[in-house]
C-alpha positions, -999 to +999 in steps of 0.1 A: -305-464+584-323-433+592-357-424+578-343-396+557-318-419+541-344-445+533-367-418+517-339-405+495-329-441+486-365-448+474-366-416+454-333-422+438-343-458+430-376-445+415-357-420+393-334-447+380-361-473+375-385-449+358-359-441+331-345-476+328-369-489+302-362-459+279-324-459+281-317-494+269-331-522+248-326-550+273-355-564+294-350-549+329-315-540+318-305-576+322-319-599+294-307-590+259-332-588+231-327-595+194-350-567+182-358-533+198-385-529+224-418-514+214-436-486+233-459-512+248-430-534+260-415-503+276-447-494+293-450-530+307-414-528+319-423-494+335-451-511+355-427-539+366-401-513+377-429-494+396-437-526+415-401-533+422-395-498+436-427-502+456-414-535+471-382-517+481-402-489+498-423-515+515-392-534+527-377-502+541-409-492+558-411-527+574-374-523+585-383-489+601-414-501+619-450-510+613-463-508+577-490-482+574-520-495+553-524-476+520-556-469+499-560-463+462-551-426+466-515-435+476-510-457+446-525-431+422-502-405+435-471-426+434-479-439+400-483-403+387-450-394+404-433-425+387-446-414+353-433-379+359-399-392+368-400-413+336-404-382+314-367-374+308-361-410+295-392-408+273-381-375+258-346-389+252-359-420+235-388-406+214-386-368+212-349-359+211-334-357+176-301-375+173-277-372+144-271-404+125 
């Protein structure tokens, strides 16, 4: 796998994972729930999804070669990017008016 493909794979996984908590009421889209998730539960799931995408990126970086050590600036930037990617799902869940 080339480096370009792995970068696009991580970005696509981040886009999907960032919107996943807002598009369904299952925990990590696997475990069904009896009652709807609250905003706090969705935020906790968003953190778990961020960690899973980070693990995927780390695995792909290890596959490509040596892992470069990161500092807090990297995690602040990727966290902000992950929240930005989650915005469409948030808008769909909480701001978009649906007819009932």
